[in-house]
TORMAR-921251 format. One line per 2 residues: number of its first residue (from 1); for each residue x, y, z of C-alpha. Coordinates in nm, 4 decimals. Example, Ala and Ser with C-alpha at 12.3 -4.5 7.8 and 13.67 -1.06 7.14 Angstrom:
BEGIN
1	1.2300:-0.4500:0.7800 | 1.3670:-0.1060:0.7140 .
This chain:
BEGIN
1	-1.7528:6.4118:-11.4029 | -1.5322:6.6622:-11.2420 .
3	-1.7948:6.7947:-11.0078 | -1.8565:6.4307:-10.9045 .
5	-1.4638:6.3735:-10.7850 | -1.4727:6.7053:-10.6045 .
7	-1.7874:6.6090:-10.4339 | -1.6832:6.3005:-10.3150 .
9	-1.3770:6.4296:-10.1668 | -1.5509:6.7128:-9.9947 .
11	-1.7809:6.4284:-9.8414 | -1.4955:6.2319:-9.7489 .
13	-1.3013:6.5106:-9.5989 | -1.6378:6.6217:-9.4381 .
15	-1.7019:6.3104:-9.2931 | -1.3332:6.2592:-9.1682 .
17	-1.3330:6.5931:-8.9942 | -1.6297:6.5226:-8.8007 .
19	-1.5190:6.1749:-8.6793 | -1.1494:6.2656:-8.6228 .
21	-1.2430:6.3892:-8.2452 | -1.4548:6.1093:-8.1396 .
23	-1.1992:5.8806:-8.2894 | -0.9181:6.0272:-8.1160 .
25	-1.1489:6.0274:-7.7764 | -1.2072:5.6286:-7.8403 .
27	-0.8527:5.5623:-7.9033 | -0.6722:5.7237:-7.6153 .
29	-0.9618:5.5828:-7.3636 | -0.9283:5.2226:-7.5464 .
31	-0.5435:5.2484:-7.5255 | -0.4400:5.4713:-7.2192 .
33	-0.3804:5.2880:-6.9033 | -0.5143:5.4266:-6.5509 .
35	-0.2728:5.5548:-6.3326 | -0.2135:5.3608:-6.0171 .
37	-0.4803:5.4975:-5.7528 | -0.3156:5.6706:-5.4656 .
39	-0.4459:5.5016:-5.1658 | -0.6172:5.6981:-4.8770 .
41	-0.5242:5.6046:-4.5155 | -0.7961:5.3555:-4.3801 .
43	-0.9371:5.1730:-4.1260 | -0.8234:5.4393:-3.8511 .
45	-1.1628:5.5305:-3.7102 | -1.2346:5.1464:-3.6733 .
47	-0.9640:5.1512:-3.3471 | -1.0758:5.4659:-3.2001 .
49	-1.2490:5.4108:-2.9104 | -1.2876:5.6517:-2.5823 .
51	-1.0709:5.9261:-2.7507 | -0.8280:5.6769:-2.7713 .
53	-0.6702:5.4398:-3.0773 | -0.6788:5.1256:-2.9057 .
55	-0.4443:4.8922:-3.0987 | -0.3017:4.5264:-3.0175 .
57	-0.0403:4.3535:-3.2507 | -0.2836:4.1742:-3.4985 .
59	-0.4490:4.5158:-3.5739 | -0.1744:4.7434:-3.5608 .
61	-0.0185:4.5274:-3.8653 | -0.3413:4.5344:-4.0216 .
63	-0.3424:4.9067:-4.0562 | 0.0324:4.8730:-4.1564 .
65	-0.0657:4.6725:-4.4450 | -0.3476:4.8991:-4.5765 .
67	-0.1489:5.2549:-4.4792 | 0.2049:5.1960:-4.4658 .
69	0.3520:5.4204:-4.7557 | 0.6614:5.1745:-4.8157 .
71	0.4560:4.8940:-4.8555 | 0.2113:5.0620:-5.1064 .
73	0.5924:5.1700:-5.2710 | 0.6627:4.7865:-5.2814 .
75	0.3536:4.7261:-5.4445 | 0.3813:4.9547:-5.7219 .
77	0.6301:4.7319:-5.9144 | 0.3305:4.5312:-5.9254 .
79	0.1896:4.7698:-6.2254 | 0.5240:4.7750:-6.3955 .
81	0.5353:4.3622:-6.4116 | 0.1757:4.4052:-6.5301 .
83	0.2918:4.6448:-6.8715 | 0.5491:4.3952:-6.9257 .
85	0.2548:4.1289:-7.0283 | 0.1091:4.4097:-7.2002 .
87	0.4411:4.4788:-7.3922 | 0.5051:4.1056:-7.4673 .
89	0.1831:4.0785:-7.6532 | 0.2909:4.3557:-7.8820 .
91	0.3817:4.1419:-8.1772 | -0.0046:3.9657:-8.1408 .
93	-0.1708:4.2949:-8.1850 | -0.3601:4.3098:-8.4954 .
95	-0.3159:4.6067:-8.7486 | -0.6067:4.7231:-8.9632 .
97	-0.4978:4.9899:-9.2182 | -0.7029:5.2394:-9.4593 .
99	-0.6199:5.4470:-9.7355 | -0.7775:5.6908:-9.9923 .
101	-0.6133:5.8825:-10.2659 | -0.7252:6.0560:-10.5919 .
103	-0.4673:6.2044:-10.8806 | -0.5828:6.4029:-11.1783 .
105	-0.3387:6.3862:-11.4718 | -0.3774:6.6253:-11.7444 .
107	-0.0803:6.5622:-12.0959 | -0.1105:6.6793:-12.4468 .
109	-0.0904:6.4164:-12.6893 | 0.1240:6.3793:-13.0126 .
111	-0.0430:6.0551:-13.1293 | -0.3250:5.9777:-13.3609 .
113	-0.3576:5.6505:-13.0864 | -0.3676:5.8229:-12.7810 .
115	-0.7370:5.8760:-12.7892 | -0.7950:6.2129:-12.7322 .
117	-0.5555:6.5783:-12.8427 | -0.5208:6.6630:-12.4855 .
119	-0.5438:6.3186:-12.2615 | -0.7178:6.3475:-11.8957 .
121	-0.7025:6.0667:-11.6887 | -0.8661:6.0883:-11.3106 .
123	-0.7590:5.7968:-11.0279 | -0.9428:5.7436:-10.7332 .
125	-0.7513:5.4405:-10.4996 | -0.8630:5.2892:-10.1923 .
127	-0.7516:5.0009:-9.9784 | -0.8391:4.8146:-9.6733 .
129	-0.6345:4.6349:-9.4904 | -0.6017:4.3949:-9.1796 .
131	-0.2764:4.1803:-9.0567 | -0.2323:3.9694:-8.7386 .
133	0.0552:3.7377:-8.5964 | -0.1442:3.4559:-8.5019 .
135	-0.0424:3.2468:-8.1878 | -0.0105:2.9311:-8.3738 .
137	0.2878:3.0724:-8.5590 | 0.1506:3.1741:-8.8999 .
139	0.1351:3.5787:-9.0128 | -0.2133:3.6322:-9.1655 .
141	-0.3007:3.9199:-9.3861 | -0.6025:4.0172:-9.5763 .
143	-0.6095:4.2906:-9.8380 | -0.9034:4.4805:-10.0669 .
145	-0.8385:4.7683:-10.2877 | -1.0212:4.9726:-10.5578 .
147	-0.9417:5.1642:-10.8381 | -1.2098:5.4078:-11.0167 .
149	-1.0594:5.5441:-11.3668 | -1.2049:5.7851:-11.5712 .
151	-1.0704:5.9425:-11.8998 | -1.1449:6.1164:-12.2046 .
153	-0.9494:5.8474:-12.3964 | -1.1701:5.7829:-12.6974 .
155	-1.0435:5.4014:-12.7384 | -1.1404:5.3252:-12.3613 .
157	-1.4543:5.1136:-12.4007 | -1.4987:5.1096:-12.0214 .
159	-1.5721:5.4589:-11.8618 | -1.5461:5.4757:-11.5710 .
161	-1.4086:5.1649:-11.4788 | -1.3806:5.0354:-11.1809 .
163	-1.1274:4.7636:-11.0895 | -1.1725:4.5730:-10.7267 .
165	-0.9293:4.3175:-10.5855 | -0.8966:4.0561:-10.2829 .
167	-0.6272:3.9174:-10.1704 | -0.5423:3.6982:-9.8457 .
169	-0.2091:3.5349:-9.7527 | -0.0601:3.3219:-9.4671 .
171	0.2808:3.2701:-9.3803 | 0.4330:2.9821:-9.1948 .
173	0.7674:2.9472:-9.0579 | 0.8965:2.5919:-9.0841 .
175	1.2653:2.6233:-8.9174 | 1.3360:2.9765:-8.7605 .
177	1.0630:3.1052:-8.5352 | 0.8175:2.7874:-8.5908 .
179	0.5311:2.7467:-8.3224 | 0.6032:3.1488:-8.3348 .
181	0.8654:3.0641:-8.0325 | 1.0402:3.3944:-8.0891 .
183	0.7204:3.5901:-8.0074 | 0.5397:3.3436:-7.7659 .
185	0.8526:3.3013:-7.5472 | 0.8923:3.6984:-7.4247 .
187	0.5034:3.7051:-7.3827 | 0.5838:3.3548:-7.1505 .
189	0.8375:3.5123:-7.0108 | 0.6464:3.8563:-6.9098 .
191	0.3786:3.6473:-6.7124 | 0.6364:3.4384:-6.5301 .
193	0.7767:3.7969:-6.4607 | 0.4761:3.8971:-6.3354 .
195	0.4569:3.5999:-6.0825 | 0.8200:3.6663:-5.9837 .
197	0.7116:4.0093:-5.8959 | 0.4291:3.8785:-5.6776 .
199	0.6564:3.6765:-5.4972 | 0.9395:3.9244:-5.4464 .
201	0.6572:4.1911:-5.3371 | 0.5280:3.9084:-5.1005 .
203	0.9153:3.9126:-4.9312 | 0.9408:4.2947:-4.9497 .
205	0.6171:4.3306:-4.7689 | 0.6874:4.0775:-4.4890 .
207	1.0169:4.1911:-4.3998 | 0.8283:4.5472:-4.3989 .
209	0.5686:4.3806:-4.1109 | 0.8353:4.2110:-3.9212 .
211	1.0026:4.5821:-3.9122 | 0.6651:4.7409:-3.8116 .
213	0.5802:4.4340:-3.5559 | 0.9149:4.5071:-3.4025 .
215	0.8698:4.8815:-3.3910 | 0.5588:4.8025:-3.2325 .
217	0.7072:4.5981:-2.9572 | 0.9801:4.8862:-2.8979 .
219	0.6846:5.0932:-2.8242 | 0.5774:4.8496:-2.5649 .
221	0.8808:4.8045:-2.4083 | 0.9291:5.2433:-2.4230 .
223	0.5794:5.2290:-2.2470 | 0.6754:4.9445:-2.0127 .
225	0.9869:5.0760:-1.9039 | 0.8100:5.4016:-1.7949 .
227	0.6641:5.1981:-1.5068 | 0.9922:5.0397:-1.4053 .
229	1.0872:5.3652:-1.3331 | 0.8302:5.4982:-1.1532 .
231	0.8367:5.1972:-0.9379 | 1.2182:5.2662:-0.8881 .
233	1.1123:5.6473:-0.8104 | 0.8483:5.5267:-0.5218 .
235	1.1261:5.2978:-0.3797 | 1.4183:5.5800:-0.3832 .
237	1.1285:5.8466:-0.2579 | 1.0064:5.5478:0.0286 .
239	1.3527:5.5535:0.1322 | 1.4359:5.9061:0.1080 .
241	1.1081:5.9537:0.3428 | 1.2432:5.7279:0.5885 .
243	1.6121:5.8700:0.6209 | 1.4409:6.2460:0.6332 .
245	1.2061:6.1805:0.9256 | 1.5487:6.0133:1.0942 .
247	1.7758:6.2842:1.0151 | 1.4596:6.5307:1.1647 .
249	1.4656:6.2569:1.5024 | 1.8810:6.2875:1.5164 .
251	1.9045:5.8966:1.4300 | 2.1071:5.9813:1.1134 .
253	2.3918:6.1817:1.0882 | 2.3501:6.4685:0.8454 .
255	2.5881:6.3958:0.5671 | 2.3766:6.0844:0.5172 .
257	2.0846:6.1944:0.3684 | 2.2283:6.3091:0.0546 .
259	2.3119:5.9867:-0.0979 | 1.9028:5.9182:-0.0515 .
261	1.8599:6.2547:-0.2810 | 2.1321:6.2004:-0.5147 .
263	1.9380:5.8547:-0.5567 | 1.5649:6.0201:-0.6398 .
265	1.7010:6.2609:-0.8104 | 1.9046:6.0498:-1.0720 .
267	1.5500:5.8207:-1.1240 | 1.3678:6.1215:-1.1968 .
269	1.5857:6.2159:-1.4617 | 1.5416:5.8072:-1.6124 .
271	1.1853:5.8642:-1.5384 | 1.1722:6.1676:-1.7990 .
273	1.4334:6.0059:-2.0639 | 1.1819:5.6715:-2.0287 .
275	0.8643:5.9192:-2.0874 | 1.0657:6.1046:-2.3843 .
277	1.1801:5.7538:-2.5357 | 0.8042:5.6086:-2.5253 .
279	0.6618:5.9554:-2.7090 | 0.9574:5.9409:-2.9636 .
281	0.8481:5.5583:-3.0121 | 0.4851:5.6771:-3.0670 .
283	0.5589:5.9389:-3.3411 | 0.6903:5.6368:-3.5044 .
285	0.4311:5.4335:-3.4325 | 0.1825:5.6874:-3.6014 .
287	0.3564:5.7399:-3.9206 | 0.3490:5.3481:-3.9915 .
289	-0.0435:5.3253:-4.0095 | -0.0802:5.6706:-4.1185 .
291	-0.2203:5.8180:-3.8106 | 0.0289:6.1166:-3.8440 .
293	-0.1557:6.2590:-4.1647 | -0.5121:6.3076:-4.0007 .
295	-0.4878:6.5645:-3.7551 | -0.7182:6.4112:-3.5531 .
297	-0.5061:6.1154:-3.4992 | -0.2126:6.2877:-3.5088 .
299	-0.2433:6.4321:-3.1532 | -0.4782:6.1283:-3.0392 .
301	-0.3442:5.9472:-2.7479 | -0.2834:5.5938:-2.8087 .
303	-0.3292:5.2758:-2.6014 | -0.1132:4.9652:-2.7002 .
305	-0.3407:4.6911:-2.5685 | -0.0942:4.3952:-2.5328 .
307	0.0859:4.2825:-2.2382 | 0.4224:4.1255:-2.3193 .
309	0.4445:3.9664:-1.9642 | 0.0644:3.8086:-1.9958 .
311	0.1513:3.6557:-2.3512 | 0.2393:3.3107:-2.3406 .
313	0.6255:3.2293:-2.3701 | 0.6706:2.8578:-2.5777 .
315	0.9651:2.7264:-2.7274 | 0.9530:2.6340:-3.1176 .
317	0.6395:2.4838:-3.2087 | 0.7529:2.2239:-3.4551 .
319	1.1551:2.0489:-3.4788 | 1.3947:2.2329:-3.6610 .
321	1.4199:1.9795:-3.9570 | 1.0342:2.0453:-4.0099 .
323	1.0564:2.4257:-4.0204 | 1.3393:2.4052:-4.2491 .
325	1.1384:2.1712:-4.4827 | 0.8161:2.3929:-4.4456 .
327	1.0250:2.7280:-4.5034 | 1.1912:2.5837:-4.8309 .
329	0.7836:2.4884:-4.9746 | 0.6870:2.8717:-4.8926 .
331	0.9223:3.0910:-4.8817 | 0.8409:3.3577:-5.1721 .
333	1.2089:3.3917:-5.2673 | 1.2648:3.0867:-5.3225 .
335	0.9743:2.9972:-5.5291 | 1.0615:3.3490:-5.7262 .
337	1.3940:3.1968:-5.8201 | 1.2408:2.8631:-5.9446 .
339	1.0324:3.0558:-6.1510 | 1.3165:3.3208:-6.2740 .
341	1.5019:2.9549:-6.3916 | 1.2037:2.8364:-6.5960 .
343	1.2051:3.1917:-6.7769 | 1.5651:3.1728:-6.8398 .
345	1.5571:2.8247:-6.9122 | 1.2804:2.8992:-7.1925 .
347	1.5336:3.2024:-7.3453 | 1.7932:2.9415:-7.3838 .
349	1.5478:2.7270:-7.6275 | 1.4124:3.0566:-7.7947 .
351	1.8044:3.1587:-7.8746 | 1.8994:2.7914:-8.0085 .
353	1.5554:2.8519:-8.2192 | 1.7108:3.1695:-8.3585 .
355	2.0276:2.9804:-8.4801 | 1.8329:2.7911:-8.7107 .
357	1.8354:2.8916:-9.0910 | 1.4937:3.0713:-9.1714 .
359	1.2372:2.8314:-9.4447 | 0.9214:3.0387:-9.4637 .
361	0.5984:2.9129:-9.6386 | 0.3535:3.1607:-9.7667 .
363	0.0543:3.0683:-9.9167 | -0.1858:3.3388:-10.1214 .
365	-0.5244:3.3659:-10.2842 | -0.7106:3.6286:-10.4169 .
367	-0.9611:3.7293:-10.7000 | -1.0472:4.0657:-10.9099 .
369	-1.3156:4.2462:-11.0577 | -1.3594:4.5140:-11.3017 .
371	-1.6713:4.6641:-11.3677 | -1.7947:4.9985:-11.5360 .
373	-1.9894:5.2156:-11.7114 | -1.9368:4.9959:-12.1176 .
375	-1.9478:5.3132:-12.3989 | -1.9003:5.2585:-12.7444 .
377	-1.5602:5.2840:-12.9517 | -1.5326:5.4893:-13.2623 .
379	-1.2151:5.4027:-13.4849 | -1.1432:5.3608:-13.8318 .
381	-1.3611:5.1024:-13.8551 | -1.6581:5.2306:-13.7360 .
383	-1.8714:5.2773:-13.3956 | -1.8639:4.8928:-13.2198 .
385	-2.0825:4.8322:-12.9328 | -2.3767:4.9991:-12.7612 .
387	-2.3699:5.1726:-12.4134 | -2.4117:4.9336:-12.1541 .
389	-2.4189:5.1027:-11.7938 | -2.2215:4.9274:-11.5223 .
391	-2.0238:4.9833:-11.1869 | -1.9139:4.8856:-10.8643 .
393	-2.2093:4.6128:-10.7826 | -2.0523:4.4616:-11.1242 .
395	-1.7321:4.4335:-11.0158 | -1.8496:4.3091:-10.6707 .
397	-2.0514:4.0460:-10.8136 | -1.7554:3.9634:-11.0048 .
399	-1.4968:3.9598:-10.6901 | -1.6945:3.7994:-10.4666 .
401	-1.7866:3.5377:-10.6847 | -1.3922:3.4611:-10.7692 .
403	-1.4750:3.4789:-11.1129 | -1.0952:3.5857:-11.1598 .
405	-0.9177:3.4021:-10.9039 | -0.4698:3.4340:-10.8419 .
407	-0.3534:3.1871:-10.6060 | 0.0055:3.0360:-10.5539 .
409	0.2312:2.9644:-10.2919 | 0.6173:3.0828:-10.2148 .
411	0.8725:2.8985:-10.0748 | 1.1837:3.1185:-9.9159 .
413	1.5205:2.9920:-9.7862 | 1.7315:3.1950:-9.5751 .
415	2.0761:3.0670:-9.4728 | 2.3073:3.3211:-9.2494 .
417	2.6617:3.2680:-9.2699 | 2.7429:3.4189:-8.9485 .
419	2.4969:3.4642:-8.6612 | 2.7032:3.5859:-8.4220 .
421	2.4828:3.8049:-8.2112 | 2.2539:3.4925:-8.1319 .
423	2.5461:3.2834:-8.0499 | 2.6359:3.5465:-7.7729 .
425	2.2773:3.5395:-7.6836 | 2.3028:3.1975:-7.6258 .
427	2.5884:3.2132:-7.4365 | 2.4160:3.5028:-7.1999 .
429	2.0735:3.2944:-7.1294 | 2.2953:2.9943:-7.0872 .
431	2.5298:3.1673:-6.8258 | 2.1902:3.3191:-6.6884 .
433	2.0446:2.9658:-6.6260 | 2.4043:2.8673:-6.4706 .
435	2.3625:3.1783:-6.2511 | 1.9571:3.0649:-6.1528 .
437	2.0909:2.7415:-6.0088 | 2.3189:2.8823:-5.8065 .
439	2.1039:3.1530:-5.6722 | 1.8717:2.8838:-5.5771 .
441	2.1055:2.7040:-5.4011 | 2.2588:3.0477:-5.2326 .
443	1.8918:3.0761:-5.1430 | 1.8252:2.7506:-4.9779 .
445	2.1173:2.7928:-4.7687 | 1.9926:3.1557:-4.7092 .
447	1.6849:3.0181:-4.5718 | 1.8473:2.7197:-4.3655 .
449	2.0248:2.9615:-4.2019 | 1.7760:3.1469:-4.1591 .
451	1.5425:2.8940:-3.9647 | 1.8203:2.7843:-3.7690 .
453	1.9295:3.1414:-3.6254 | 1.5408:3.1411:-3.5912 .
455	1.4941:2.8573:-3.4152 | 1.7798:2.8849:-3.1693 .
457	1.7251:3.2841:-3.1005 | 1.3478:3.1941:-3.0129 .
459	1.4546:2.8758:-2.7894 | 1.7088:3.1522:-2.6148 .
461	1.4659:3.4218:-2.5500 | 1.2234:3.1684:-2.3763 .
463	1.5245:3.0738:-2.1359 | 1.6050:3.3978:-2.1053 .
465	1.2477:3.5097:-1.9731 | 1.2530:3.2227:-1.7290 .
467	1.6115:3.3413:-1.5914 | 1.4732:3.6854:-1.6020 .
469	1.2097:3.5693:-1.3754 | 1.3991:3.4001:-1.1094 .
471	1.6699:3.7061:-1.1176 | 1.3362:3.9645:-1.0225 .
473	1.2132:3.7211:-0.7804 | 1.5606:3.6736:-0.5978 .
475	1.5854:4.0742:-0.6381 | 1.2993:4.1344:-0.4819 .
477	1.3799:3.8883:-0.1612 | 1.7135:4.0641:-0.1348 .
479	1.4938:4.4263:-0.1497 | 1.2951:4.3122:0.1532 .
481	1.6125:4.1746:0.3364 | 1.7885:4.4634:0.2845 .
483	1.5132:4.6946:0.3883 | 1.4715:4.4903:0.7143 .
485	1.7920:4.4994:0.7725 | 1.7902:4.8343:0.7140 .
487	1.5294:4.9215:0.9601 | 1.7373:4.7027:1.2214 .
489	2.0692:4.8934:1.1372 | 2.2493:4.6155:1.0638 .
491	2.2851:4.7413:0.6673 | 2.3499:5.0683:0.5612 .
493	2.1650:5.3042:0.3376 | 2.4130:5.2049:0.0610 .
495	2.3483:4.8986:0.0326 | 1.9673:4.9295:0.0626 .
497	1.9909:5.1669:-0.2970 | 2.2281:4.9062:-0.4551 .
499	1.9371:4.6390:-0.3871 | 1.6828:4.8484:-0.5255 .
501	1.8845:4.9335:-0.8219 | 1.9426:4.5892:-0.8642 .
503	1.5864:4.5185:-0.9003 | 1.4882:4.8009:-1.0971 .
505	1.7602:4.6523:-1.3524 | 1.6323:4.2618:-1.3124 .
507	1.2457:4.4158:-1.3748 | 1.4162:4.6091:-1.6708 .
509	1.5495:4.2699:-1.7953 | 1.2824:4.0898:-1.7027 .
511	1.0727:4.3365:-1.9638 | 1.3619:4.3178:-2.2086 .
513	1.3736:3.9562:-2.2134 | 0.9732:3.9761:-2.2852 .
515	0.9939:4.1825:-2.5492 | 1.2950:3.9942:-2.7360 .
517	1.0692:3.6789:-2.7031 | 0.8073:3.8570:-2.8984 .
519	1.1041:4.0273:-3.1550 | 1.2181:3.6395:-3.2265 .
521	0.8921:3.4408:-3.2396 | 0.7923:3.6900:-3.5045 .
523	1.1398:3.6206:-3.6774 | 1.0904:3.2680:-3.6357 .
525	0.7253:3.3189:-3.8396 | 0.8612:3.4991:-4.0827 .
527	1.1584:3.2653:-4.1448 | 0.9251:2.9645:-4.2139 .
529	0.6561:3.1860:-4.3699 | 0.3970:3.1326:-4.0898 .
531	0.3954:3.4729:-4.0034 | 0.0856:3.6241:-4.1944 .
533	-0.1355:3.2952:-4.1240 | -0.0310:3.3295:-3.7481 .
535	-0.2148:3.6917:-3.7589 | -0.4521:3.6252:-4.0361 .
537	-0.3381:3.9085:-4.2719 | -0.3266:3.8259:-4.6488 .
539	-0.1245:4.0801:-4.8757 | -0.3197:4.1853:-5.1853 .
541	-0.1921:4.3101:-5.4994 .
């Protein structure tokens, strides 16, 4: 018998030793969440042509969605929100338990009815259990146990004896946590929280896109300012060459040429500054789309194919009231607040439920079996019975045939005399609901303000472009008139240079007006949440 026990233990230990590494690998593989993948720079090659990186606004923003590091960081919050759902599911995770143990008990005896002068008992116990909280509100438990007893007690007529047991129990809350609200509500709140995070991420990414679009137009402005400065320098050099020839022919006083030279020098400085600003803006532009991370695209020439002067300049496409209504329906910031209000209202219901007394009904059902070798028992009355072999299967037949059932129920009532923590929790949840309502109202006011300001700014930008066109046309006519008058000797070089400077300023003002219009247009589309649809873009999660 002892060798049989040691053999069983040796086999079980060997099996556990062999299976443990595989089980550990499977366990880690099943439960370990993959780390967020660091996205490489994508799609830059698609926009390289003729040794240049050629970008229109839509292509630039598409690359920004793929490669802007700030946008990738914004999207990481989605992983945390998804983990929140996983955490909220934990009360519903099933639990499986399994155990085995053996005990040898050898004790001297002082009684003739002990069955042996030195009593030796061996007990081997095993159990398997499974429990789970159901989404309908019940706690379900099933357990199986077995106990093998062997002894040298002469009065034991089953030796070894094998006892088995099987039991089921279901507990249902009838008041507090009825319908499993205490476990189910956090899961529903976590799912709503994921959608709230999605909306907030969309709003944040849209803000990043507006910033990136502004950087694109700032770079276009810096590029076109070079052209304006080159034109101003060309006019100044033309005036200087004319006066230098007049000075050489003696038609101009020697000191008059200095003003031309000074203007040429000043325009050269302005041109160099404009070229420097453009290069600085390109550095920022490359960083947004990840071109700075690749040695090839880091120094590759960039050609921005948008010409703001060729793009249509139109007033807001819809009445402001319609734009406000559209924004109130679509803006993710407001949608997120409405979702959060629903979640907090669910918290109030859960807090109300937590204030109820506990009344739990538990029903149980089980069965037992007993088997083993039936041996003759020798007593003062003689030897009784005959040896009848038996074992585990005998016990199982009794167990699963439910020959010896056990069943019953239990009703447990708990009435808390004080429930201060849950009362405080309810108060905080009610405050959160009130905060949500004020937050929704505040966000509605902010959206209305955003749309109205964007509508006004876009309308003003259209007027500024038209006014700047008129101003440039007049300044060109003034320069032509001043040049004609200077050739006729009816005006001074100072007045001519002043007219040329005014024309350069008018060109720069018109260019700034075009860029401002494009920026206000982006802001208008962001305000009424039509930006992504206009640019044919979508935010992936």
